[in-house]
C-alpha positions as CSV (number, residue, x, y, z in Angstrom):
1,M,-81.7,-110.8,8.4
2,S,-78.2,-109.6,8.8
3,P,-76.7,-109.8,12.4
4,P,-76.4,-106.5,14.2
5,R,-73.2,-104.6,13.7
6,V,-70.8,-104.6,16.6
7,I,-68.8,-101.3,17.0
8,R,-65.5,-101.9,18.7
9,P,-64.6,-99.4,21.3
10,A,-61.6,-97.1,20.7
11,A,-59.6,-98.9,23.5
12,R,-59.6,-102.1,21.5
13,R,-58.4,-100.4,18.3
14,T,-55.4,-98.9,20.0
15,P,-53.2,-102.1,20.0
16,A,-53.8,-102.5,16.3
17,G,-52.5,-99.0,15.7
18,A,-49.5,-99.6,18.0
19,R,-48.8,-102.8,16.1
20,S,-48.8,-101.0,12.8
21,L,-46.5,-98.4,14.1
22,L,-44.1,-101.1,15.4
23,W,-44.1,-102.7,11.9
24,T,-43.4,-99.4,10.3
25,A,-40.4,-98.8,12.6
26,A,-39.1,-102.3,12.0
27,A,-39.3,-101.9,8.3
28,A,-37.5,-98.6,8.3
29,A,-34.7,-100.1,10.5
30,L,-34.2,-103.0,8.0
31,P,-31.1,-101.3,6.3
32,V,-29.3,-101.1,9.7
33,I,-29.4,-104.9,10.0
34,V,-28.6,-105.3,6.3
35,T,-25.5,-103.0,6.6
36,V,-24.1,-105.0,9.5
37,L,-24.6,-108.3,7.5
38,V,-22.9,-106.9,4.4
39,L,-20.0,-105.7,6.5
40,A,-19.7,-109.2,8.1
41,A,-19.7,-110.8,4.6
42,V,-17.1,-108.5,3.1
43,T,-14.9,-108.9,6.2
44,L,-15.2,-112.6,6.1
45,A,-14.3,-112.7,2.5
46,I,-11.2,-110.5,3.1
47,L,-10.1,-112.8,5.9
48,V,-10.5,-115.9,3.8
49,F,-8.6,-114.3,0.9
50,T,-5.7,-113.1,3.1
51,A,-5.6,-116.4,4.9
52,R,-6.0,-114.9,8.4
53,G,-7.7,-116.2,11.4
54,F,-11.3,-115.5,12.2
55,D,-10.7,-114.6,15.8
56,S,-11.0,-110.9,15.1
57,L,-14.0,-111.1,12.8
58,F,-16.5,-109.6,15.2
59,A,-14.2,-106.9,16.4
60,V,-13.4,-105.8,12.8
61,V,-17.0,-105.7,12.0
62,A,-17.7,-103.6,15.0
63,V,-15.0,-101.1,14.0
64,E,-16.3,-101.0,10.5
65,W,-19.8,-100.2,11.9
66,L,-18.3,-97.3,13.9
67,V,-16.6,-96.0,10.8
68,V,-19.9,-96.1,8.9
69,N,-21.4,-94.0,11.6
70,R,-18.5,-91.5,11.6
71,V,-17.5,-92.4,15.2
72,P,-14.0,-91.0,16.1
73,L,-11.6,-93.9,16.9
74,T,-8.3,-94.3,18.8
75,V,-5.5,-96.5,17.5
76,D,-2.9,-97.2,20.2
77,A,-4.0,-94.1,22.0
78,V,-3.6,-91.9,18.9
79,S,-6.8,-90.1,17.9
80,L,-8.2,-90.8,14.5
81,G,-11.1,-88.4,13.8
82,F,-10.4,-87.9,10.1
83,L,-12.5,-90.8,8.8
84,P,-13.6,-91.5,5.2
85,L,-16.9,-89.9,4.3
86,L,-18.0,-92.2,1.5
87,P,-19.3,-95.1,3.7
88,P,-21.5,-92.7,5.8
89,L,-22.9,-91.1,2.6
90,I,-23.9,-94.5,1.1
91,Y,-25.5,-95.5,4.5
92,V,-27.4,-92.2,4.7
93,A,-28.7,-92.7,1.1
94,V,-29.9,-96.2,1.9
95,L,-31.7,-95.0,4.9
96,A,-33.4,-92.2,3.2
97,R,-34.6,-94.5,0.4
98,Q,-35.9,-97.2,2.7
99,T,-37.7,-94.6,4.9
100,R,-39.4,-93.1,1.9
101,A,-40.4,-96.5,0.6
102,V,-41.9,-97.5,4.0
103,L,-44.0,-94.4,4.2
104,A,-45.2,-94.9,0.7
105,D,-46.4,-98.4,1.6
106,V,-48.4,-97.1,4.6
107,E,-52.0,-96.0,3.9
108,E,-52.3,-92.3,4.5
109,P,-49.1,-91.8,6.5
110,G,-48.9,-88.9,8.9
111,P,-46.7,-87.6,11.6
112,R,-47.0,-90.7,13.8
113,E,-45.9,-92.9,11.0
114,A,-43.0,-90.6,10.1
115,A,-41.9,-90.4,13.8
116,A,-42.1,-94.2,14.1
117,A,-39.9,-94.7,11.1
118,V,-37.2,-92.2,12.4
119,A,-37.4,-93.7,15.9
120,G,-36.9,-97.3,14.5
121,V,-33.9,-96.3,12.5
122,T,-32.3,-94.4,15.4
123,L,-33.0,-97.0,18.1
124,A,-31.6,-99.8,15.9
125,G,-28.4,-97.8,15.2
126,L,-27.9,-97.0,18.9
127,L,-28.4,-100.6,19.9
128,L,-25.8,-101.8,17.4
129,T,-23.4,-99.1,18.4
130,G,-23.7,-100.1,22.0
131,L,-23.1,-103.7,21.0
132,A,-20.0,-102.7,18.8
133,S,-18.5,-100.9,21.7
134,L,-18.8,-103.9,23.9
135,L,-17.2,-106.1,21.3
136,V,-14.3,-103.7,20.7
137,G,-13.8,-103.3,24.5
138,S,-13.7,-107.1,25.0
139,A,-11.0,-107.4,22.3
140,A,-9.0,-104.5,23.5
141,S,-6.2,-106.9,24.8
142,D,-5.3,-108.0,21.3
143,F,-7.1,-105.3,19.2
144,A,-5.7,-101.8,19.2
145,V,-8.7,-100.0,17.7
146,R,-11.7,-98.8,19.8
147,E,-14.0,-95.8,19.9
148,A,-12.9,-92.5,21.5
149,S,-15.8,-92.5,24.0
150,L,-19.2,-94.2,24.3
151,S,-21.1,-90.9,24.5
152,T,-19.4,-89.5,21.4
153,A,-20.2,-92.8,19.5
154,L,-23.9,-92.7,20.5
155,L,-24.1,-89.0,19.5
156,W,-22.7,-89.6,16.1
157,T,-24.8,-92.7,15.5
158,A,-27.9,-90.8,16.4
159,A,-26.9,-87.9,14.1
160,V,-26.3,-90.1,11.1
161,A,-29.6,-92.1,11.7
162,L,-31.7,-89.0,12.1
163,F,-30.2,-87.3,9.0
164,G,-30.7,-90.4,6.9
165,S,-34.3,-91.1,8.0
166,G,-35.2,-87.4,8.2
167,L,-34.1,-87.0,4.6
168,G,-36.4,-89.9,3.6
169,V,-39.3,-88.3,5.4
170,W,-38.6,-84.9,3.7
171,L,-38.5,-86.7,0.3
172,Y,-41.9,-88.2,0.9
173,F,-43.7,-85.2,2.3
174,R,-42.1,-82.5,0.2
175,R,-45.1,-82.3,-2.1
176,D,-47.4,-81.6,0.9
177,L,-44.9,-79.1,2.3
178,R,-45.0,-77.2,-1.0
179,E,-48.5,-76.1,-0.1
180,I,-47.5,-74.9,3.3
181,L,-44.1,-73.2,2.6
182,P,-44.2,-69.8,0.8
183,L,-42.7,-69.5,-2.6
184,W,-39.5,-67.7,-1.6
185,V,-38.7,-70.4,0.9
186,R,-39.2,-73.2,-1.6
187,G,-37.3,-71.3,-4.2
188,G,-34.5,-70.5,-1.8
189,I,-34.1,-74.2,-0.8
190,H,-33.9,-75.2,-4.4
191,L,-31.5,-72.4,-5.3
192,G,-29.3,-73.2,-2.2
193,S,-29.1,-76.8,-3.3
194,A,-28.0,-75.8,-6.8
195,F,-25.4,-73.4,-5.3
196,V,-24.0,-76.2,-3.1
197,A,-23.9,-78.7,-6.0
198,A,-22.2,-76.1,-8.2
199,V,-19.5,-75.4,-5.6
200,W,-18.9,-79.1,-5.1
201,A,-18.7,-79.6,-8.9
202,I,-16.1,-76.9,-9.2
203,A,-14.1,-78.5,-6.3
204,A,-14.3,-81.9,-8.0
205,I,-13.1,-80.4,-11.3
206,L,-10.2,-78.7,-9.5
207,L,-9.3,-82.0,-7.8
208,L,-9.3,-83.9,-11.1
209,I,-7.0,-81.3,-12.6
210,G,-4.7,-81.6,-9.7
211,L,-4.6,-85.4,-10.0
212,L,-3.8,-85.3,-13.7
213,A,-1.2,-82.7,-13.2
214,A,0.5,-84.7,-10.4
215,W,0.1,-88.1,-12.0
216,G,3.8,-89.0,-11.5
217,P,3.8,-88.5,-7.7
218,V,0.4,-90.3,-7.5
219,G,1.9,-93.3,-9.3
220,S,4.9,-93.3,-7.0
221,V,2.6,-93.4,-3.9
222,L,0.6,-96.3,-5.4
223,E,3.9,-98.3,-5.9
224,I,4.2,-98.3,-2.0
225,G,1.6,-101.1,-2.0
226,K,4.1,-103.4,-3.8
227,D,1.5,-106.1,-4.7
228,L,-2.0,-106.0,-6.0
229,T,-3.6,-106.2,-2.6
230,G,-1.6,-103.2,-1.2
231,T,-2.2,-101.2,-4.4
232,A,-6.0,-101.9,-4.2
233,A,-6.0,-101.0,-0.6
234,L,-4.4,-97.6,-1.3
235,A,-6.7,-96.9,-4.1
236,A,-9.8,-97.9,-2.0
237,I,-8.6,-95.5,0.8
238,S,-8.2,-92.7,-1.7
239,I,-11.7,-93.3,-3.1
240,A,-13.2,-93.4,0.4
241,Y,-11.6,-90.1,1.3
242,L,-12.6,-88.4,-2.0
243,P,-15.8,-86.7,-0.5
244,N,-13.6,-85.2,2.3
245,V,-11.2,-83.7,-0.1
246,V,-14.0,-82.3,-2.3
247,M,-15.7,-80.7,0.7
248,A,-12.4,-79.2,1.7
249,A,-11.6,-77.9,-1.8
250,A,-15.2,-76.3,-2.0
251,T,-14.0,-73.8,0.6
252,L,-11.2,-72.8,-1.8
253,A,-13.8,-72.1,-4.5
254,V,-15.4,-69.5,-2.2
255,G,-12.2,-67.8,-1.1
256,G,-11.6,-69.8,2.0
257,E,-8.6,-71.8,3.3
258,A,-8.1,-75.6,4.0
259,H,-5.4,-77.0,6.1
260,L,-3.9,-80.5,6.7
261,G,-1.9,-80.3,9.8
262,E,0.8,-77.7,9.3
263,A,0.1,-77.3,5.6
264,S,-2.5,-74.9,4.4
265,Y,-4.0,-74.2,0.9
266,S,-5.9,-71.4,-0.7
267,V,-6.1,-69.7,-4.1
268,F,-3.7,-67.0,-3.0
269,A,-0.9,-68.9,-1.1
270,V,0.3,-72.4,-0.2
271,S,2.1,-73.5,3.0
272,R,3.9,-76.8,2.9
273,G,3.9,-79.5,5.7
274,P,4.2,-83.3,6.2
275,M,1.8,-85.4,4.1
276,P,0.3,-88.9,4.6
277,E,1.4,-91.5,2.2
278,V,-1.9,-91.8,0.2
279,P,-2.5,-91.0,-3.5
280,L,-4.8,-88.0,-2.8
281,A,-2.2,-86.3,-0.7
282,A,0.3,-86.5,-3.5
283,A,-2.2,-84.5,-5.7
284,L,-2.0,-81.5,-3.3
285,P,0.0,-78.5,-4.6
286,T,3.5,-77.8,-3.1
287,T,4.2,-74.4,-4.7
288,D,2.4,-71.1,-4.7
289,P,-0.6,-71.1,-7.0
290,H,-0.4,-69.5,-10.4
291,W,-2.3,-66.3,-11.1
292,S,-4.8,-68.3,-13.0
293,M,-6.0,-69.9,-9.7
294,Q,-7.5,-66.6,-8.6
295,A,-9.8,-67.0,-11.7
296,L,-11.5,-69.8,-9.7
297,L,-13.3,-67.1,-7.7
298,L,-14.4,-65.5,-11.0
299,V,-15.8,-68.9,-12.1
300,T,-17.8,-69.2,-8.8
301,V,-19.2,-65.7,-9.4
302,L,-20.3,-66.5,-12.9
303,V,-21.9,-69.8,-11.7
304,A,-23.8,-68.0,-8.9
305,A,-25.0,-65.3,-11.4
306,G,-26.0,-67.9,-14.0
307,L,-28.0,-70.0,-11.5
308,A,-29.7,-66.9,-10.0
309,R,-30.7,-65.7,-13.5
310,A,-32.0,-69.2,-14.5
311,V,-34.5,-69.2,-11.6
312,A,-35.6,-65.6,-11.8
313,H,-38.8,-66.6,-13.6
314,W,-40.1,-68.5,-10.6
315,F,-40.9,-65.3,-8.8
316,R,-43.4,-62.4,-9.4
317,T,-42.0,-59.9,-7.0
318,T,-38.5,-58.6,-6.4
319,A,-38.8,-59.0,-2.7
320,D,-39.5,-62.7,-2.9
321,A,-36.6,-63.2,-5.3
322,V,-34.1,-61.3,-3.1
323,K,-35.2,-63.2,0.0
324,A,-34.9,-66.5,-1.8
325,A,-31.3,-65.6,-3.0
326,W,-30.2,-64.7,0.5
327,L,-31.8,-67.9,1.9
328,A,-29.8,-69.9,-0.7
329,A,-26.6,-68.1,0.2
330,A,-27.3,-68.9,3.9
331,I,-27.6,-72.6,2.9
332,V,-24.2,-72.5,1.2
333,A,-22.6,-70.8,4.2
334,L,-24.1,-73.4,6.5
335,V,-22.8,-76.3,4.5
336,V,-19.3,-74.7,4.3
337,A,-19.4,-74.1,8.1
338,V,-20.4,-77.7,8.9
339,S,-17.9,-79.2,6.4
340,P,-14.8,-79.3,8.8
341,V,-17.0,-81.0,11.4
342,V,-18.3,-83.6,9.0
343,A,-15.3,-84.1,6.7
344,G,-12.4,-83.2,9.0
345,G,-11.0,-84.3,12.3
346,E,-7.7,-85.3,13.9
347,L,-5.2,-87.3,11.8
348,G,-2.9,-88.7,14.5
349,V,0.5,-87.0,14.7
350,L,0.0,-85.0,11.6
351,G,-2.6,-82.7,13.3
352,T,-6.1,-81.5,12.4
353,V,-7.6,-81.6,9.0
354,G,-10.3,-79.1,8.3
355,T,-11.0,-75.6,6.9
356,G,-11.3,-72.1,8.2
357,S,-15.0,-72.5,8.6
358,L,-16.0,-69.1,9.8
359,I,-14.0,-67.1,7.2
360,A,-15.1,-69.5,4.4
361,A,-18.8,-69.3,5.6
362,G,-18.6,-65.5,5.7
363,T,-17.2,-65.2,2.2
364,A,-19.7,-67.7,0.8
365,L,-22.6,-65.8,2.3
366,A,-21.4,-62.5,0.9
367,L,-20.5,-63.8,-2.5
368,F,-23.7,-65.8,-3.2
369,G,-25.9,-63.3,-1.3
370,V,-24.7,-60.2,-3.1
371,I,-24.2,-61.7,-6.6
372,G,-27.2,-63.9,-6.4
373,S,-29.6,-61.2,-5.1
374,A,-28.4,-58.5,-7.5
375,T,-28.6,-60.9,-10.5
376,I,-32.0,-62.2,-9.7
377,A,-33.4,-58.7,-9.1
378,L,-32.1,-57.4,-12.4
379,S,-33.2,-60.5,-14.3
380,L,-36.7,-60.2,-12.7
381,A,-36.9,-56.6,-13.7
382,G,-36.2,-57.4,-17.3
383,L,-38.7,-60.2,-17.2
384,T,-41.3,-57.9,-15.7
385,R,-40.8,-55.4,-18.5
386,R,-41.1,-58.0,-21.2
387,R,-44.2,-59.4,-19.5
388,E,-45.8,-55.9,-19.4
389,R,-44.9,-55.3,-23.1
390,A,-46.2,-58.6,-24.1
391,E,-49.5,-58.0,-22.2
392,S,-49.9,-54.5,-23.6
393,E,-49.2,-55.8,-27.2
394,L,-51.8,-58.5,-26.7
395,E,-54.3,-56.0,-25.4
396,R,-53.6,-53.7,-28.3
397,R,-54.1,-56.5,-30.8
398,R,-57.3,-57.5,-29.2
399,R,-58.6,-53.9,-29.3
400,R,-57.6,-53.6,-33.0
401,A,-59.2,-56.9,-33.8
402,G,-62.4,-55.7,-32.4
403,T,-62.7,-52.9,-34.9
404,V,-61.4,-54.7,-38.0
405,P,-64.2,-56.2,-40.3
406,G,-64.4,-60.0,-40.1
407,D,-62.5,-60.2,-36.8
408,E,-62.6,-63.1,-34.6
409,A,-64.8,-61.4,-32.0
410,E,-68.0,-63.3,-31.1
411,T,-71.0,-61.7,-32.7
412,E,-74.3,-61.9,-30.9
413,P,-77.7,-61.2,-32.5
414,E,-79.4,-57.9,-31.4
415,V,-82.3,-57.8,-29.1
416,G,-85.6,-57.2,-30.9
417,A,-84.3,-58.4,-34.3
418,D,-86.6,-59.8,-36.9
419,P,-87.4,-63.5,-35.8
420,E,-87.5,-64.5,-39.5
421,V,-83.8,-63.5,-39.9
422,G,-81.6,-66.5,-39.0
423,A,-78.4,-64.5,-38.1
424,Q,-77.1,-61.1,-38.1
425,T,-75.0,-59.7,-40.9
426,P,-71.3,-59.6,-40.1
427,P,-70.1,-56.1,-39.3
428,G,-68.7,-54.1,-42.2
429,G,-70.2,-56.0,-45.1
430,E,-73.1,-57.8,-46.6
431,A,-74.5,-61.0,-45.4
432,E,-72.5,-64.0,-46.3
433,S,-73.4,-67.6,-46.6
434,E,-73.0,-70.0,-43.8
435,A,-70.1,-71.9,-45.3
436,E,-68.1,-68.7,-46.2
437,F,-68.8,-67.1,-42.8
438,D,-67.7,-70.2,-40.8
439,A,-64.7,-70.7,-43.0
440,E,-63.4,-67.3,-42.2
441,G,-63.9,-67.8,-38.5
442,G,-66.1,-64.7,-38.2
443,A,-68.7,-66.2,-35.8
444,E,-68.7,-69.0,-33.3
445,F,-72.4,-69.9,-33.7
446,E,-74.1,-71.6,-36.5
447,I,-76.6,-69.9,-38.8
448,E,-79.9,-71.5,-38.3
449,P,-82.4,-71.9,-41.1
450,E,-85.5,-69.7,-41.1
451,P,-87.8,-70.8,-38.3
452,E,-91.1,-72.2,-39.2
453,P,-94.2,-70.3,-38.1
454,E,-95.9,-71.5,-34.9
455,P,-98.4,-74.2,-35.9
456,E,-102.1,-73.3,-35.2
457,P,-104.7,-75.8,-33.9
458,S,-107.4,-76.8,-36.3
459,R,-111.0,-76.0,-35.6
460,V,-112.4,-79.1,-37.3
461,G,-112.5,-82.6,-36.0
462,P,-110.0,-85.3,-37.1
463,E,-112.7,-87.0,-39.2
464,D,-113.2,-83.9,-41.4
465,L,-109.6,-83.3,-42.3
466,P,-109.1,-82.9,-46.1
467,G,-106.3,-84.3,-48.0
468,D,-103.0,-82.7,-48.9
469,E,-104.2,-81.8,-52.3
470,D,-106.7,-79.2,-50.9
471,L,-103.9,-77.2,-49.1
472,P,-104.2,-73.5,-49.9
473,G,-101.4,-71.8,-51.8
474,E,-101.1,-68.9,-49.5
475,G,-101.7,-68.0,-45.9
476,G,-99.9,-67.5,-42.5
477,S,-100.9,-71.0,-41.3
478,D,-99.4,-74.3,-42.3
479,G,-102.5,-76.2,-41.5
480,V,-100.8,-78.2,-38.8
481,V,-103.1,-79.9,-36.3
482,S,-102.6,-78.8,-32.7
483,G,-101.3,-82.2,-31.8
484,G,-98.5,-81.8,-34.4
485,E,-99.2,-85.2,-36.0
486,E,-101.0,-84.5,-39.3
487,T,-101.1,-81.6,-41.7
488,A,-104.1,-80.6,-43.8
489,G,-105.8,-77.6,-45.3
490,D,-109.4,-76.3,-44.7
491,E,-111.8,-76.8,-47.5
492,P,-113.5,-73.5,-48.4
493,D,-116.9,-75.1,-48.7
494,H,-116.7,-77.1,-45.5
495,E,-119.2,-76.1,-42.8
496,P,-119.2,-77.8,-39.4
497,D,-122.4,-79.0,-37.8
498,D,-124.4,-76.9,-35.5
499,D,-123.4,-78.9,-32.5
500,E,-119.8,-78.7,-33.1
501,V,-118.0,-76.4,-30.7
502,P,-114.6,-75.4,-31.9
503,A,-111.7,-75.6,-29.6
504,P,-110.3,-72.3,-28.5
505,R,-107.0,-71.3,-30.1
506,P,-104.2,-69.6,-28.4
507,E,-103.1,-66.3,-29.9
508,S,-99.9,-66.4,-31.9
509,P,-97.9,-63.6,-33.4
510,D,-98.8,-64.8,-36.9
511,S,-102.7,-64.8,-36.4
512,A,-102.9,-61.0,-36.5
513,S,-101.2,-60.7,-39.8
514,G,-102.8,-63.8,-41.5
515,T,-105.4,-63.1,-44.2
516,A,-108.1,-65.4,-45.5
517,P,-107.5,-66.6,-49.1
518,D,-111.1,-65.9,-50.2
519,S,-111.5,-62.5,-48.5
520,G,-110.0,-60.5,-51.3
521,G,-113.4,-59.1,-52.5
522,A,-114.6,-58.0,-49.0
523,T,-115.6,-54.4,-48.6
524,E,-114.4,-52.1,-45.9
525,G,-117.7,-52.4,-44.0
526,D,-117.7,-56.1,-44.1
527,G,-114.1,-56.1,-42.7
528,H,-115.3,-53.8,-39.8
529,G,-118.3,-55.9,-39.0
530,A,-116.2,-59.0,-39.1
531,A,-113.8,-57.5,-36.6
532,V,-116.6,-56.6,-34.2
533,D,-118.1,-60.0,-34.5
534,G,-114.7,-61.6,-34.0
535,A,-114.2,-59.5,-30.8
536,A,-117.5,-60.9,-29.4
537,S,-116.2,-64.4,-30.0
538,V,-112.6,-65.8,-29.8
539,E,-110.0,-63.2,-31.0
540,A,-108.3,-65.2,-33.7
541,E,-108.6,-65.7,-37.4
542,T,-107.8,-68.9,-39.4
543,A,-105.7,-68.2,-42.5
544,G,-107.3,-71.0,-44.5
545,E,-111.0,-70.7,-43.5
546,S,-113.7,-69.3,-45.7
547,P,-115.7,-66.1,-44.7
548,D,-118.9,-68.0,-44.1
549,E,-117.3,-70.1,-41.4
550,S,-116.8,-67.1,-39.0
551,P,-120.5,-66.7,-38.0
552,K,-120.9,-70.3,-37.3
553,A,-117.7,-70.5,-35.4
554,S,-118.9,-67.6,-33.2
555,D,-122.0,-69.4,-32.4
């Protein structure tokens, strides 16, 4: 006998759930700890390679952590808010991947698990930022770099952590959100992402062309490093700032303006100013742009039209397509408006690096909204006409196929047809054989052989059944015993005993038309008397019995 089952109260199950959420938060925050360890290892290797002391190891790692979180710094009381964007992007990608993996390992994750993962990443980042601020402040006497303010540092750290972990949550639950969000919202998000990626790709190509065209000045700046270490440092700085320059050049692709201190750049005019001694700055133009640079706007228009046309088949109504196009344009405008905040900032004595965000966002909204909505509406109208023509042509072919002989329409037997006929004759021709009819595909059913007549029960006992050689040559009955186990015919001269009482027979459709084999010489009067006598007894006739058996059977 099994012991009684003990049901634990809900209050005792609560700590287990809290423990599970705690482990989820800790697992999601693992990349935060790993990032600090990687920074410490890289810094230690650099200090060993340069043969410098290890006194500033912790302070350098703290500054690197602040740079990873996009925290503005001050160097000898000079503001440095224009920080490289490549480290924060890598950090965000790692956070998103880890958050998604943690939620995938949880059984049936929900909002509580997602919130725990986001909270774990954010709290871990804030704690390390606070610790980094203390380390930098303690080394302020012999270390000139520190954060601009503690509140700004915590704000940027929380923003980066929330963006990375929130992106991981979105990547995991996006399939569930597809069932909640309407089609035009999902289509607008995908189309907006495609628009942003296309603008960034155009900007990257434009930057690559600028680097190739100004390869001489770029090489001259690289020579400032003198040795391998200095050259590698300049190249690493240029690579780290590459996303910043691409995001700034994206505003030029939509008709906006970017500025670096006193210098400003657009596809219409260029204003010169002092430049930092880095390779990417040497690739910036110094003269007014050629008329071919205005064609960059035409490239953006063509890309927007092509992407809008490519996704027109996602939608069924023009209203949904137009709303999705304008949502995508709003996403592009939002990215362009946020780009100077994320990728710009103060660059010391040179001034502010950024873009004309409001003008660029307005032009992006108008360009992608108007071009995208017009293109997607016209493309959808053409698709709708083609769909209607295809449907009408299919319907016409179906109607025509229903009247052509030997079509593929399914043929059903008529009600009340002769049961001896196995299948109906195909329309418009003579009956065909089963093999020919199935080969042509004229019917979806198989032609059954002619059904056997319903077996009739025998009136004699099993000991009086004759052999197979006494079966009559004609008759409506096959002589099958009611049990369906043996087959035999009735002997014409057999007479049952007086005490035999024949079993009643159920009427069958064949009994009315069956004739006795030996009743060919009966007169009309005899047939009338037999019918009256049969009405007094059981109303059935046996096809194989002799005329002299009927009176005895009626007794």
